[in-house]
Structure formats: structure tokens, C-alpha cells
BATOR-334044 format. One record per residue (C-alpha): residue number from 1; residue in three letters; x, y, z. Coordinates in nm, 3 decimals. Layout:
<mises>
<mise n="NUM" res="ALA" x="X" y="Y" z="Z"/>
...
</mises>
This chain:
<mises>
<mise n="1" res="LEU" x="-3.282" y="-13.680" z="-0.438"/>
<mise n="2" res="ILE" x="-2.904" y="-13.767" z="-0.399"/>
<mise n="3" res="MET" x="-2.758" y="-13.752" z="-0.092"/>
<mise n="4" res="LYS" x="-2.438" y="-13.580" z="-0.127"/>
<mise n="5" res="LEU" x="-2.188" y="-13.400" z="0.144"/>
<mise n="6" res="HIS" x="-2.134" y="-13.069" z="0.132"/>
<mise n="7" res="LYS" x="-1.876" y="-12.835" z="0.287"/>
<mise n="8" res="GLU" x="-2.168" y="-12.600" z="0.436"/>
<mise n="9" res="PRO" x="-2.483" y="-12.761" z="0.601"/>
<mise n="10" res="LEU" x="-2.734" y="-12.686" z="0.418"/>
<mise n="11" res="LYS" x="-2.968" y="-12.476" z="0.654"/>
<mise n="12" res="GLU" x="-3.312" y="-12.666" z="0.486"/>
<mise n="13" res="LEU" x="-3.410" y="-12.901" z="0.172"/>
<mise n="14" res="ASP" x="-3.504" y="-12.722" z="-0.145"/>
<mise n="15" res="PRO" x="-3.907" y="-12.773" z="-0.165"/>
<mise n="16" res="ARG" x="-3.885" y="-12.832" z="-0.548"/>
<mise n="17" res="VAL" x="-3.650" y="-13.088" z="-0.474"/>
<mise n="18" res="VAL" x="-3.853" y="-13.259" z="-0.234"/>
<mise n="19" res="ALA" x="-4.155" y="-13.261" z="-0.454"/>
<mise n="20" res="ARG" x="-3.957" y="-13.427" z="-0.756"/>
<mise n="21" res="ASP" x="-3.839" y="-13.677" z="-0.561"/>
<mise n="22" res="MET" x="-4.156" y="-13.784" z="-0.380"/>
<mise n="23" res="THR" x="-4.337" y="-13.783" z="-0.722"/>
<mise n="24" res="TYR" x="-4.014" y="-13.971" z="-0.861"/>
<mise n="25" res="TRP" x="-4.048" y="-14.275" z="-0.596"/>
<mise n="26" res="ASN" x="-4.425" y="-14.292" z="-0.641"/>
<mise n="27" res="GLY" x="-4.387" y="-14.361" z="-1.006"/>
<mise n="28" res="LEU" x="-4.092" y="-14.590" z="-0.976"/>
<mise n="29" res="GLY" x="-4.215" y="-14.781" z="-0.688"/>
<mise n="30" res="ASN" x="-4.531" y="-14.851" z="-0.918"/>
<mise n="31" res="GLU" x="-4.344" y="-14.950" z="-1.188"/>
<mise n="32" res="LEU" x="-4.117" y="-15.170" z="-1.010"/>
<mise n="33" res="LEU" x="-4.373" y="-15.365" z="-0.774"/>
<mise n="34" res="SER" x="-4.602" y="-15.432" z="-1.102"/>
<mise n="35" res="ASN" x="-4.305" y="-15.580" z="-1.258"/>
<mise n="36" res="PRO" x="-4.295" y="-15.992" z="-1.140"/>
<mise n="37" res="PHE" x="-3.913" y="-15.994" z="-1.224"/>
<mise n="38" res="PHE" x="-3.836" y="-15.750" z="-0.953"/>
<mise n="39" res="CYS" x="-4.096" y="-15.884" z="-0.729"/>
<mise n="40" res="ARG" x="-3.907" y="-16.242" z="-0.702"/>
<mise n="41" res="ASP" x="-3.554" y="-16.049" z="-0.658"/>
<mise n="42" res="ILE" x="-3.515" y="-16.016" z="-0.304"/>
<mise n="43" res="VAL" x="-3.194" y="-15.833" z="-0.360"/>
<mise n="44" res="ALA" x="-3.318" y="-15.580" z="-0.586"/>
<mise n="45" res="ARG" x="-3.615" y="-15.504" z="-0.336"/>
<mise n="46" res="LYS" x="-3.370" y="-15.543" z="-0.043"/>
<mise n="47" res="SER" x="-3.164" y="-15.248" z="-0.242"/>
<mise n="48" res="PHE" x="-3.456" y="-15.027" z="-0.316"/>
<mise n="49" res="SER" x="-3.622" y="-15.062" z="0.050"/>
<mise n="50" res="LYS" x="-3.203" y="-14.959" z="0.194"/>
<mise n="51" res="LEU" x="-3.210" y="-14.682" z="-0.082"/>
<mise n="52" res="ARG" x="-3.600" y="-14.559" z="0.041"/>
<mise n="53" res="SER" x="-3.531" y="-14.615" z="0.381"/>
<mise n="54" res="SER" x="-3.223" y="-14.344" z="0.422"/>
<mise n="55" res="LEU" x="-3.409" y="-14.095" z="0.242"/>
<mise n="56" res="GLY" x="-3.700" y="-14.173" z="0.489"/>
<mise n="57" res="GLY" x="-3.427" y="-14.144" z="0.774"/>
<mise n="58" res="LEU" x="-3.295" y="-13.779" z="0.615"/>
<mise n="59" res="TYR" x="-3.677" y="-13.660" z="0.587"/>
<mise n="60" res="GLY" x="-3.740" y="-13.737" z="0.955"/>
<mise n="61" res="TRP" x="-3.395" y="-13.564" z="1.062"/>
<mise n="62" res="ARG" x="-3.505" y="-13.291" z="0.860"/>
<mise n="63" res="GLY" x="-3.892" y="-13.233" z="1.049"/>
<mise n="64" res="LYS" x="-4.029" y="-13.335" z="0.713"/>
<mise n="65" res="LYS" x="-4.293" y="-13.587" z="0.876"/>
<mise n="66" res="ARG" x="-4.496" y="-13.622" z="0.578"/>
<mise n="67" res="GLU" x="-4.218" y="-13.710" z="0.351"/>
<mise n="68" res="ALA" x="-4.053" y="-13.933" z="0.652"/>
<mise n="69" res="GLU" x="-4.331" y="-14.126" z="0.687"/>
<mise n="70" res="ARG" x="-4.401" y="-14.169" z="0.288"/>
<mise n="71" res="ALA" x="-4.087" y="-14.289" z="0.244"/>
<mise n="72" res="LEU" x="-4.054" y="-14.537" z="0.475"/>
<mise n="73" res="ARG" x="-4.411" y="-14.700" z="0.422"/>
<mise n="74" res="GLN" x="-4.266" y="-14.735" z="0.052"/>
<mise n="75" res="ALA" x="-3.922" y="-14.874" z="0.156"/>
<mise n="76" res="LEU" x="-4.136" y="-15.140" z="0.350"/>
<mise n="77" res="GLU" x="-4.364" y="-15.177" z="-0.008"/>
<mise n="78" res="PHE" x="-3.995" y="-15.261" z="-0.171"/>
<mise n="79" res="TYR" x="-3.878" y="-15.530" z="0.090"/>
<mise n="80" res="PRO" x="-4.174" y="-15.575" z="0.447"/>
<mise n="81" res="ALA" x="-3.914" y="-15.758" z="0.622"/>
<mise n="82" res="SER" x="-3.650" y="-15.495" z="0.636"/>
<mise n="83" res="GLY" x="-3.557" y="-15.445" z="0.976"/>
<mise n="84" res="GLU" x="-3.389" y="-15.097" z="0.892"/>
<mise n="85" res="ALA" x="-3.697" y="-14.952" z="0.770"/>
<mise n="86" res="ARG" x="-3.926" y="-15.102" z="0.993"/>
<mise n="87" res="SER" x="-3.747" y="-14.983" z="1.333"/>
<mise n="88" res="ARG" x="-3.740" y="-14.646" z="1.142"/>
<mise n="89" res="LEU" x="-4.095" y="-14.608" z="1.102"/>
<mise n="90" res="ILE" x="-4.112" y="-14.745" z="1.459"/>
<mise n="91" res="ASP" x="-3.879" y="-14.473" z="1.586"/>
<mise n="92" res="PHE" x="-4.054" y="-14.208" z="1.379"/>
<mise n="93" res="TYR" x="-4.436" y="-14.307" z="1.488"/>
<mise n="94" res="ALA" x="-4.282" y="-14.352" z="1.847"/>
<mise n="95" res="ILE" x="-4.179" y="-13.987" z="1.843"/>
<mise n="96" res="GLU" x="-4.509" y="-13.875" z="1.756"/>
<mise n="97" res="ASN" x="-4.684" y="-14.029" z="2.067"/>
<mise n="98" res="ARG" x="-4.807" y="-14.263" z="1.756"/>
<mise n="99" res="PHE" x="-4.748" y="-14.560" z="1.957"/>
<mise n="100" res="GLU" x="-5.054" y="-14.804" z="1.855"/>
<mise n="101" res="ASP" x="-4.948" y="-14.723" z="1.497"/>
<mise n="102" res="ALA" x="-4.563" y="-14.805" z="1.665"/>
<mise n="103" res="MET" x="-4.689" y="-15.102" z="1.806"/>
<mise n="104" res="ARG" x="-4.864" y="-15.249" z="1.481"/>
<mise n="105" res="ILE" x="-4.593" y="-15.190" z="1.242"/>
<mise n="106" res="GLY" x="-4.378" y="-15.381" z="1.522"/>
<mise n="107" res="GLN" x="-4.590" y="-15.693" z="1.528"/>
<mise n="108" res="GLU" x="-4.603" y="-15.714" z="1.151"/>
<mise n="109" res="TRP" x="-4.228" y="-15.719" z="1.204"/>
<mise n="110" res="LEU" x="-4.216" y="-16.004" z="1.432"/>
<mise n="111" res="GLU" x="-4.487" y="-16.222" z="1.166"/>
<mise n="112" res="CYS" x="-4.211" y="-16.138" z="0.887"/>
<mise n="113" res="ASP" x="-3.907" y="-16.234" z="1.066"/>
<mise n="114" res="PRO" x="-4.043" y="-16.466" z="1.415"/>
<mise n="115" res="PHE" x="-3.653" y="-16.580" z="1.450"/>
<mise n="116" res="ASN" x="-3.501" y="-16.246" z="1.490"/>
<mise n="117" res="PRO" x="-3.489" y="-16.121" z="1.837"/>
<mise n="118" res="ALA" x="-3.445" y="-15.756" z="1.713"/>
<mise n="119" res="PRO" x="-3.864" y="-15.716" z="1.626"/>
<mise n="120" res="ARG" x="-3.885" y="-15.838" z="2.007"/>
<mise n="121" res="GLU" x="-3.595" y="-15.568" z="2.139"/>
<mise n="122" res="VAL" x="-3.782" y="-15.338" z="1.984"/>
<mise n="123" res="MET" x="-4.132" y="-15.387" z="2.103"/>
<mise n="124" res="GLU" x="-4.020" y="-15.393" z="2.474"/>
<mise n="125" res="THR" x="-3.808" y="-15.085" z="2.422"/>
<mise n="126" res="LEU" x="-4.162" y="-14.915" z="2.262"/>
<mise n="127" res="MET" x="-4.367" y="-15.023" z="2.555"/>
<mise n="128" res="ASN" x="-4.106" y="-14.863" z="2.800"/>
<mise n="129" res="ALA" x="-4.103" y="-14.545" z="2.601"/>
<mise n="130" res="GLN" x="-4.509" y="-14.547" z="2.630"/>
<mise n="131" res="ALA" x="-4.526" y="-14.614" z="2.916"/>
<mise n="132" res="LEU" x="-4.314" y="-14.284" z="2.980"/>
<mise n="133" res="ALA" x="-4.530" y="-14.114" z="2.812"/>
<mise n="134" res="ALA" x="-4.826" y="-14.200" z="2.975"/>
<mise n="135" res="LYS" x="-4.619" y="-14.095" z="3.269"/>
<mise n="136" res="GLU" x="-4.512" y="-13.770" z="3.148"/>
<mise n="137" res="SER" x="-4.888" y="-13.659" z="3.060"/>
<mise n="138" res="GLU" x="-4.978" y="-13.756" z="3.399"/>
<mise n="139" res="PHE" x="-4.728" y="-13.499" z="3.545"/>
<mise n="140" res="ALA" x="-4.825" y="-13.212" z="3.303"/>
<mise n="141" res="ALA" x="-5.218" y="-13.276" z="3.395"/>
<mise n="142" res="LEU" x="-5.070" y="-13.208" z="3.811"/>
<mise n="143" res="TYR" x="-4.791" y="-12.936" z="3.719"/>
<mise n="144" res="ASP" x="-5.018" y="-12.666" z="3.765"/>
<mise n="145" res="ALA" x="-5.129" y="-12.765" z="4.124"/>
<mise n="146" res="ASN" x="-4.762" y="-12.879" z="4.247"/>
<mise n="147" res="LYS" x="-4.549" y="-12.672" z="4.033"/>
<mise n="148" res="THR" x="-4.397" y="-12.503" z="4.404"/>
<mise n="149" res="ASP" x="-4.357" y="-12.884" z="4.523"/>
<mise n="150" res="PRO" x="-3.934" y="-12.978" z="4.482"/>
<mise n="151" res="ASN" x="-4.007" y="-13.352" z="4.493"/>
<mise n="152" res="PHE" x="-4.316" y="-13.309" z="4.229"/>
<mise n="153" res="ILE" x="-4.046" y="-13.121" z="4.016"/>
<mise n="154" res="PHE" x="-3.758" y="-13.387" z="4.039"/>
<mise n="155" res="GLN" x="-3.980" y="-13.640" z="3.972"/>
<mise n="156" res="TYR" x="-4.163" y="-13.482" z="3.653"/>
<mise n="157" res="ALA" x="-3.821" y="-13.322" z="3.540"/>
<mise n="158" res="ASN" x="-3.627" y="-13.715" z="3.572"/>
<mise n="159" res="VAL" x="-3.964" y="-13.840" z="3.358"/>
<mise n="160" res="LEU" x="-3.875" y="-13.550" z="3.073"/>
<mise n="161" res="ARG" x="-3.483" y="-13.653" z="3.107"/>
<mise n="162" res="ASP" x="-3.587" y="-14.013" z="3.069"/>
<mise n="163" res="ARG" x="-3.809" y="-13.914" z="2.766"/>
<mise n="164" res="GLY" x="-3.466" y="-13.710" z="2.600"/>
<mise n="165" res="LYS" x="-3.672" y="-13.406" z="2.675"/>
<mise n="166" res="LEU" x="-3.332" y="-13.232" z="2.814"/>
<mise n="167" res="ALA" x="-3.376" y="-12.892" z="2.757"/>
<mise n="168" res="GLU" x="-3.754" y="-12.903" z="2.924"/>
<mise n="169" res="ALA" x="-3.614" y="-13.082" z="3.181"/>
<mise n="170" res="ASP" x="-3.366" y="-12.827" z="3.306"/>
<mise n="171" res="GLN" x="-3.628" y="-12.558" z="3.241"/>
<mise n="172" res="MET" x="-3.848" y="-12.711" z="3.481"/>
<mise n="173" res="ILE" x="-3.531" y="-12.720" z="3.702"/>
<mise n="174" res="ASP" x="-3.458" y="-12.359" z="3.654"/>
<mise n="175" res="GLY" x="-3.792" y="-12.276" z="3.715"/>
<mise n="176" res="LEU" x="-3.771" y="-12.392" z="4.035"/>
<mise n="177" res="LEU" x="-3.483" y="-12.253" z="4.177"/>
<mise n="178" res="GLU" x="-3.608" y="-11.895" z="4.090"/>
<mise n="179" res="ARG" x="-3.894" y="-11.956" z="4.397"/>
<mise n="180" res="PRO" x="-3.629" y="-12.006" z="4.700"/>
<mise n="181" res="PRO" x="-3.564" y="-11.942" z="5.007"/>
<mise n="182" res="PHE" x="-3.558" y="-12.353" z="5.039"/>
<mise n="183" res="ASP" x="-3.390" y="-12.486" z="5.387"/>
<mise n="184" res="SER" x="-3.028" y="-12.667" z="5.382"/>
<mise n="185" res="ASN" x="-3.194" y="-13.010" z="5.330"/>
<mise n="186" res="TRP" x="-3.380" y="-12.928" z="5.005"/>
<mise n="187" res="TRP" x="-3.082" y="-12.785" z="4.838"/>
<mise n="188" res="GLN" x="-2.850" y="-13.150" z="4.941"/>
<mise n="189" res="GLU" x="-3.151" y="-13.319" z="4.807"/>
<mise n="190" res="ALA" x="-3.135" y="-13.086" z="4.450"/>
<mise n="191" res="ILE" x="-2.784" y="-13.123" z="4.435"/>
<mise n="192" res="LYS" x="-2.824" y="-13.518" z="4.447"/>
<mise n="193" res="ARG" x="-3.077" y="-13.559" z="4.193"/>
<mise n="194" res="TYR" x="-2.883" y="-13.333" z="3.991"/>
<mise n="195" res="ALA" x="-2.546" y="-13.516" z="4.000"/>
<mise n="196" res="GLU" x="-2.773" y="-13.818" z="3.938"/>
<mise n="197" res="ALA" x="-2.891" y="-13.690" z="3.614"/>
<mise n="198" res="ASN" x="-2.577" y="-13.581" z="3.449"/>
</mises>
């Protein structure tokens, strides 16, 4: 797969091109990693890791989860200390709610590069994201029993917003607004919360 700019956005990646790319990189990875000269050449290893990590990011952005994960793992095979590949793979796992996998990749990164502050920062962000995901799950479990409670809905919407799920948060608020009447105090609180969120 060669990344190039197009005048018009591509609707999707051609599945044949993706299949060829995966086959090519599987073969190339096996060949390079069995070559002792390549294994000793840190600059070459970093370069190939960067190339594969970029393609992994593209696959992730296009929603090709299996290909994204495989490409990012290959990037780490080329250069295990790659901060870019590790942070992309951690982001990928976090989006998929695979927090244990993300934490493992972060811990490996910390072991590879113990004096770099980035792995610690990423791990802290990851723990916060995991706590937010748990909070979202709690709210989701309580939703049916509390869907007419404005305070519950606003709290749930705030959690969704913090998780980056803006459309879902807005939908939740819209659903609540379809169920008036509410008194003037409630409307003042609603306006205040809306202003804080935007």
C-alpha cells in the first residue's frame, strides 16, 4: 500500500490492495527480521517501524481493525521501543475497550524506555479512560430505571462527552427535552450545563 494524496477522498480502500499489502508486509517482515544485518541496524529498524506504524494508523482511521492491529504489531516487531507504534496500538486498544491489552503494551513500553516520561503519561491517560469507560457502563446499566431523571441524564451525557461520544450525549439530552414540562429551575440548570459542556 502506498499512501498518496487524491484530489477527491477515497470512499474506501480497495480490498485487493489491502490483501496485497498484508501479504507483502508479512513476507518482508519475515525476511528482514531473519537477516542479522537488519537486526543490528537500528536506523533501518526504526524506519521500517515508522512506515508500518503509519499504515497501521491509516487502517485504524479507515475502520479496518484487524489490519490496523496487525500492522501496528509488525511495527513493534521491527522496533519494539517505537513510541509512535506503541501509542497508536494503545489508542487502538483503548477505543476497542481492550484496556488490559493497552496496559500491557504500555507496561512493555515503560520497560523498553524507562527514562522516557511519555509511557507514564500515556499509562495515566489510559487509567483515566478505563475509569470513564467503567463509569459509562454503570450509567448504561442504570439508564432504563432513570431515563426520566434530568440529573441522571445530564451526568450520563457528561460522561459520554468526556469519552468523546458527542453525538450520543446530544441524543440523550434531546431525548430528555422531548419529555417536558419542567419547571423554570430545571431549565436554568439545563442551560447552565449545556453552556459548560460547549
